[in-house]
N, C-alpha and C positions, 0 to 999 in steps of 0.2 A: 504494500500500500504506500502510495506516495505521501510525503509529509504534508503536501498541500491539500490532500483529500482526507486527512484524518479527521475524525469526529472529535468534539471537545472531550468526550470521555476517554478516547484512546490517547489523546495528547496528555491528559491528566495522569493516566496510568503509566505512560512512557516516562514522563518527568519524575514520577514517584520512584520508578525502578532505577533511573539514572541517579537520583539523589541517594537512594539506599546503597548503591554500589560504592559511592564515594565516602560514606560516613558510617562505618559499622558501629562504633560506640554511640554515635548520635542517634541512630535508629533504635538501639537498645533502650536508650533513655526515653525516646519518643514512645516506644512501646509500653514502657512502664508508666509513663504519664497517661497514656490512653487507658491503661488498665485501671487506673484510679477512677476513671470516669465510668467504668463498667462495660467496656466494649471488648470482650474476649477475642472476637474475630480479628479486630485490628491489632491486638497484642500479638496474636499468633502470626499474622502475616508480616508484621514489622520486625519481629525478632528473628524470623527465619529458623531453619532447622537447628543451627548451632545454638542460638539463644534459647530455644525451647529445651534443648538437651541440657544446657547449663541450669536452667530453672528446675528441671526435673531432678537432676543430680543434687542440687542444693536442698530441695524438698525432702528427698530420700535421706540425705545426710542429717538433716534436722530431726527427722523421725527416729533415726538410729541413735542419735546423740541423746535424745530425750528419754529413750528406754533404758 
């Protein structure tokens, strides 16, 4: 698809992807900020698979430490 023929929604998605690629730590913080507002879908999409893995490992470590 030509850039001139992109819909506004496609442009928004493309810009979000480009921004996420350049700032890994910033997107992690953005995801946590969005999680405070209660949008779990945005949290998962902004963290990516590495961020989700880190969150899961931390949660498991906390449960093991508390027992």
